[in-house]
N, C-alpha and C positions, 0 to 999 in steps of 0.2 A: 268852750263849753262853760268854763267858769267853775266857781265853787258850788258843789251840789251837796245839800244836806241829806242825810239818810235818816229817816224816821224809825220809830220802833218796829213797825212792820217790815221795813226794809232790812233792818239788822236781823230780825227774826228769820226772814226768808234767806238771807245770806248765810246765817249760821246753820239753819236747817239744811240748806243745799250742800254746804261743805261737809257737815256731819253725815248726811245721807250718801254723798259720793264716797266718802272714806269707808263707811260701813258696807256699801255695795261692792267696792273694790276689794275689801278684805274678805267678804263672803265669797266672791267669785274666785279669788286666789285660793281660799281654803278648799273650795270644791274642786279646783283643778289639782291641788296637791292630794286630796283624798282620792280622786279618780285615778291619779297616777300610781298611788301606793296600793290601791285595792286591786289592781290588775285589770280594770275595765279597759284601759288603753291598750294593753297587750292583746286583748280579744279582738280589737279592731284591726290589728296588724297580723293576725294569724293567717295561715295558709287557707285559701278558699276551698281547697279540697277537703279540709277538715270539717268545714261546715257547708257541705254541698247543698243541703236542703235550703239554706238561706239565700243562695245565689241562683235560684232557678228563674 
């Protein structure tokens, strides 16, 4: 392929993509930790008899 030059817009897209990926990953990890600590995950694993009206 040889030597490829990356122009201003290429660098801008590369940096924006890397920063966006890191921000998205951190945001999703934060949401998963928040969900785990707030008890929402426990509600999904409770006994179906406890929430009988949801499983009709």
